[in-house]
C-alpha positions, -999 to 999 in steps of 0.1 A, spaced: 0 0 0 15 34 -9 22 61 15 -4 88 13 4 124 16 -8 137 50 -39 158 47 -40 154 9 -71 169 -5 -92 161 -36 -105 188 -59 -140 202 -52 -154 183 -82 -148 146 -90 -123 143 -117 -106 176 -107 -69 178 -101 -55 171 -67 -48 200 -44 -34 204 -9 -55 206 23 -44 220 56 -20 197 73 -41 196 104 -67 175 86 -44 145 91 -48 151 129 -85 146 127 -84 113 145 -66 124 177 -89 154 181 -119 131 180 -104 108 207 -93 138 228 -129 150 229 -138 119 249 -173 119 235 -173 91 209 -206 74 200 -214 40 214 -202 13 190 -213 -19 208 -248 -21 194 -241 -5 160 -246 -24 128 -212 -27 109 -217 -19 72 -181 -23 59 -147 -31 72 -114 -28 54 -78 -15 54 -69 21 44 -39 43 49 -49 73 70 -22 99 75 9 77 74 -5 47 92 -21 16 78 -54 13 96 -82 -11 103 -113 9 93 -149 1 103 -180 19 89 -210 15 111 -245 31 111 -233 62 130 -196 66 127 -164 58 108 -138 43 132 -102 34 127 -71 24 146 -35 18 134 -24 -17 126 7 -25 147 28 -56 151 23 -76 182 42 -64 212 44 -73 249 11 -69 267 10 -39 290 32 -17 269 16 17 277 29 34 245 16 6 224 -18 8 242 -20 45 235 -13 40 198 -41 15 195 -68 39 208 -98 39 184 -105 71 166 -136 82 148 -157 107 129 -195 107 131 -213 103 98 -236 133 105 -205 155 102 -196 143 67 -211 164 39 -195 150 8 -174 121 -6 -152 121 -37 -128 96 -53 -93 108 -49 -71 106 -81 -37 118 -92 -33 130 -127 -3 132 -150 1 150 -183 -6 119 -203 -38 111 -183 -65 135 -196 -97 117 -185 -91 93 -156 -62 96 -133 -46 70 -110 -70 61 -82 -55 69 -47 -85 63 -25 -115 82 -11 -117 118 3 -143 126 29 -153 163 34 -162 170 70 -178 198 90 -158 206 121 -170 226 151 -145 252 162 -142 277 190 -167 306 193 -194 287 175 -174 287 142 -176 258 118 -148 248 94 -145 224 65 -118 198 65 -109 165 47 -100 130 56 -82 108 31 -87 70 30 -59 57 8 -62 24 -11 -52 16 -47 -79 -10 -53 -106 2 -77 -131 -24 -66 -125 -18 -29 -128 19 -31 -159 17 -53 -177 -4 -27 -169 21 0 -177 51 -22 -211 38 -31 -219 31 6 -208 66 16 -230 81 -11 -260 60 1 -255 73 36 -253 109 26 -284 105 5 -302 95 37 -298 130 52 -331 142 37 -330 176 55 -299 187 35 -307 209 5 -300 197 -30 -310 228 -49 -309 264 -38 -320 298 -51 -292 323 -45 -299 360 -43 -268 382 -43 -268 420 -35 -237 435 -52 -241 468 -33 -239 454 2 -212 470 24 -180 475 4 -196 459 -27 -178 427 -18 -208 403 -17 -201 390 -52 -165 382 -42 -176 366 -10 -200 343 -28 -178 331 -56 -146 327 -35 -160 313 -3 -195 301 -7 -199 286 -42 -168 262 -39 -183 246 -7 -217 243 -24 -201 226 -53 -182 202 -31 -215 193 -14 -231 187 -48 -258 214 -43 -273 228 -75 -276 266 -75 -295 293 -95 -279 327 -89 -295 360 -94 -276 393 -89 -300 420 -79 -299 452 -98 -318 477 -77 -333 481 -42 -365 460 -40 -354 437 -68 -354 406 -46 -389 415 -33 -404 418 -68 -385 387 -80 -397 364 -52 -433 375 -57 -435 357 -91 -405 334 -97 -408 297 -97 -395 281 -64 -410 247 -67 -377 230 -76 -357 246 -48 -351 234 -12 -343 268 1 -334 304 -6 -300 320 2 -293 357 4 -258 371 2 -257 407 16 -263 428 47 -291 430 72 -314 451 50 -311 427 21 -317 397 44 -348 414 58 -360 422 23 -357 385 13 -374 373 45 -402 398 40 -406 387 4 -408 350 13 -434 357 40 -455 379 17 -455 351 -9 -466 326 18 -496 349 27 -505 352 -10 -503 314 -15 -526 310 16 -551 334 2 -547 359 31 -553 396 27 -520 414 33 -536 447 43 -546 433 77 -525 403 87 -533 391 123 -522 355 121 -497 351 92 -487 317 79 -450 307 79 -426 309 50 -426 278 29 -389 276 23 -360 280 47 -338 310 43 -300 310 44 -282 342 54 -246 347 42 -231 378 60 -217 403 36 -228 436 51 -215 461 76 -230 448 108 -246 414 99 -269 415 130 -292 387 118 -263 363 109 -245 371 142 -276 366 163 -283 333 145 -248 317 146 -232 336 174 -205 348 150 -205 367 116 -185 341 96 -191 332 60 -179 296 61 -199 289 92 -231 302 76 -224 282 45 -218 250 63 -250 254 83 -268 256 50 -250 225 35 -257 205 67 -294 214 66 -294 228 101 -328 245 107 -335 272 133 -371 285 136 -371 323 143 -398 347 154 -408 375 131 -425 408 137 -453 424 117 -453 462 114 -486 479 106 -502 513 109 -538 522 113 -557 498 89 -526 490 68 -499 463 70 -464 477 64 -439 449 64 -423 419 82 -391 423 102 -370 412 131 -361 444 149 -368 482 149 -356 514 164 -375 547 167 -360 580 177 -322 582 177 -318 549 159 -343 559 131 -328 595 128 -293 582 125 -303 558 97 -321 586 79 -289 607 79 -269 578 66 -294 572 38 -289 608 27 -251 603 25 -249 572 4 -220 586 -15 -198 580 16 -181 547 23 -202 525 47 -180 530 78 -177 567 72 -214 571 65 -225 554 98 -199 572 119 -209 605 104 -246 597 109 -242 588 145 -222 619 153 -247 642 135 -277 625 152 -259 629 186 -251 666 179 -288 673 172 -301 648 198 -336 656 209 -364 635 224 -396 624 207 -429 630 225 -449 598 222 -472 574 239 -462 537 240 -487 509 247 -476 473 251 -489 439 259 -466 421 284 -454 387 274 -475 358 288 -462 323 282 -490 305 300 -502 273 284 -537 286 282 -525 315 260 -506 291 238 -536 269 233 -558 299 224 -532 310 199 -532 276 184 -569 279 178 -563 310 158 -572 338 182 -555 371 176 -531 380 204 -551 410 213 -581 389 221 -561 365 243 -550 391 268 -563 426 274 -539 437 301 -523 465 280 -500 489 298 -491 524 287 -461 548 292 -458 582 278 -434 611 278 -402 622 260 -380 593 246 -346 596 230 -348 561 216 -372 531 215 -360 497 205 -383 467 197 -364 435 190 -375 398 185 -338 387 181 -307 394 203 -293 418 176 -256 409 181 -229 424 160 -192 434 163 -200 467 180 -225 450 204 -211 416 212 -237 409 239 -265 422 217 -287 452 217 -313 429 234 -291 403 251 -320 386 270 -341 380 239 -341 346 223 -347 337 186 -379 318 191 -396 322 225 -425 343 211 -416 375 228 -399 409 220 -377 432 240 -390 467 244 -362 490 255 -369 527 261 -344 555 268 -362 585 283 -350 621 279 -316 627 296 -284 647 290 -263 640 259 -233 627 280 -255 602 299 -271 589 267 -236 585 251 -225 565 282 -255 543 276 -246 538 239 -209 530 248 -220 503 272 -232 482 242 -196 476 231 -186 464 266 -195 436 290 -212 460 314 -249 462 317 -261 488 292 -295 490 309 -282 500 343 -292 537 339 -322 554 356 -335 566 323 -335 532 306 -364 507 310 -368 472 296 -399 451 291 -407 417 276 -437 421 254 -458 405 227 -472 436 211 -462 473 210 -480 504 198 -458 536 194 -479 567 188 -457 599 182 -473 632 192 -469 663 171 -436 679 177 -446 714 187 -411 728 183 -410 714 148 -380 701 129 -347 719 132 -343 742 102 -310 725 93 -320 690 102 -321 667 71 -330 637 92 -360 649 112 -397 645 105 -405 652 69 -436 670 58 -461 648 40 -497 653 30 -508 635 61 -486 654 85 -452 647 101 -434 615 89 -411 598 115 -381 577 105 -379 541 118 -349 518 114 -363 483 106 -335 458 102 -312 484 88 -339 497 63 -354 531 66 -392 531 71 -410 564 73 -444 565 89 -467 594 97 -488 578 124 -489 551 150 -469 519 144 -483 486 157 -457 458 162 -467 422 168 -444 392 173 -453 359 156 -435 328 169 -414 306 146 -427 323 115 -397 315 93 -370 288 93 -334 300 89 -304 278 81 -284 277 113 -284 268 150 -289 290 180 -259 296 202 -275 276 230 -280 246 207 -244 249 194 -230 250 229 -250 220 241 -241 198 211 -213 173 212 -179 183 200 -171 155 176 -139 172 163 -118 203 169 -87 196 151 -81 228 131 
């Protein structure tokens, strides 16, 4: 049996030329053993058994229902030799962590079609630190065509049994996101992994704002297992909004007054390529392109709550989070300075909004979160939330900022999240209000988001866990500042107030009613709690 190159890696496509993989891939086995959490093998059905070279050792390899196990073949030695006993420790990889298998070949100049068979390459999803995932490879070296073909067919059969993994995806790519790098991110980091996994893709590069919304209203999605968006938070929110609108239309619901919307029919994958990537960070615990891609490939599904935003008698949109007051005004400034680079634009907008900081006079009504079983049962029977509990509460006065969030809203500048106690799918929202205070005190509150300190430990900040919120701005008697390009804009119906909904500007002249709807959309990913509770089957890279 020939000596295989440690960590040798097959090309992404079968028949492609051989390329190098990270050397650490050859250390896959010891990392599995070191985790101390190998699956029970005693009762497992053995599917195949054979000899392969792994790393630089000839190994006895066993494929069972749940795992691939191997241990080096060593000559007989004296019983009790501790070094010998260590070397014979069994190592493994769980089958659920394998996402592709290819025949490994070496090509020469004379071999144009079929190269020399070297063995089999397994592509594996590894869990790393900080909730990151990484792809790696494991080479099983054996020159026998018949031997490798039997094992290859068995691996393909096993992978075909993971029915939750997508086989065809609709890709929507926003070339304007952040530094206009979404196209590069997709073709350099995402597409190669999707090809390795054998996933068919149909890519559309959007040409204007709202293109994804209009496209998803009419395009044929029957042949796809999911939709993937590559861009920032605003783009991800647009795609989620479009999928949910399509679901209401297919269900025959009137979108002007949605009380109990139906869920999206396809899961949504979010590839972070924006400036903050709040949705991806909240979902995965990290803004990492490869992690997001591998969650899609592995078919990990995370149900997520979604909010509906409506005004009097009119549905506005679906979304995950919103800010009114300072957050809305800062975004309005940024939108008026699109010619700046993303980082400069946001820094400028925040500084200008702080320089002209002023409170909004408004009345806020909210329905506290009630998780009682009776309420859940009534919801299941189709009762609107307002009919299930009539204990509304009201606060009023001058507010510098109002945040309403159904997700934690984590990002690089707020590692704990804008709403750290909020979960992705518990049927509640965080209502966070900052009453009028001095500019220095408000800035202290904002700076806390970037630290580990409690950002709510201020006398002017209040937090509530709610199911519904109504924000009713009052007429600003002082009127907008004469030089203020981000204040209320005059419309036919009166003052128009800016809202920041998932990074998109929404201008509304009257009361906004926000409802949360549990598990309304499935996103590709796993919550941080689920990732932390899962077994570590490998951590070698």
